[in-house]
C-alpha positions as CSV (number, residue, x, y, z in Angstrom):
1,M,94.9,84.3,108.4
2,P,97.3,83.9,111.3
3,L,98.2,87.2,112.9
4,G,96.0,88.9,110.2
5,T,95.0,91.8,112.4
6,R,98.7,92.9,112.6
7,A,99.6,92.4,108.9
8,D,100.4,95.3,106.6
9,L,100.3,93.2,103.4
10,F,98.7,89.9,102.4
11,V,99.7,87.3,99.8
12,V,96.6,85.7,98.5
13,G,95.9,83.1,95.8
14,A,93.1,83.9,93.2
15,A,91.8,82.5,90.0
16,T,92.1,84.6,86.8
17,D,91.2,84.1,83.2
18,A,94.9,83.0,82.7
19,G,94.9,80.6,85.6
20,T,95.7,80.7,89.3
21,G,98.1,83.3,90.6
22,L,99.4,84.9,93.7
23,F,98.7,88.6,94.5
24,L,99.8,91.2,97.1
25,V,96.9,92.9,98.8
26,P,97.5,95.9,101.1
27,A,95.8,95.4,104.4
28,E,93.9,98.6,104.2
29,Q,92.2,97.3,101.0
30,A,90.9,94.2,102.9
31,T,88.0,93.9,105.4
32,R,89.4,92.0,108.5
33,H,87.6,90.4,111.4
34,G,90.0,89.5,114.2
35,Y,89.4,86.5,116.5
36,R,91.3,84.4,119.1
37,T,92.4,81.0,118.1
38,Y,91.8,77.9,120.2
39,D,95.5,77.9,121.4
40,G,95.3,81.6,122.5
41,G,96.8,83.1,119.4
42,H,95.3,85.7,117.0
43,A,94.0,85.4,113.5
44,A,91.7,87.2,111.1
45,A,89.1,86.3,108.6
46,L,89.6,88.3,105.4
47,T,86.9,89.5,103.0
48,L,88.2,90.4,99.5
49,A,85.6,91.6,96.9
50,R,86.9,93.4,93.9
51,T,90.0,94.3,96.0
52,P,92.9,96.0,94.2
53,A,95.9,93.7,94.1
54,T,99.4,93.4,92.6
55,P,100.3,90.2,90.8
56,L,103.4,88.3,91.9
57,G,104.7,87.0,88.6
58,T,102.4,86.1,85.7
59,P,99.1,84.4,86.7
60,G,98.8,81.0,85.2
61,T,102.5,80.5,84.7
62,D,103.9,77.2,86.0
63,H,107.1,78.0,87.9
64,T,107.6,74.4,89.3
65,R,109.7,73.2,86.3
């Protein structure tokens, strides 16, 4: 995640029983491991396991039409 060590909130995609959806995850609920990118920037690897999240819209709903 670019600049993931500085984020307060993440938008992540996840599969549910209803289909794929986007969810908001507070940074304090995620485990982050920061690292430098090849171009000198910063990023973080996120670990999300049974992490509380708030759905953005209704998972599985097609909003492209």
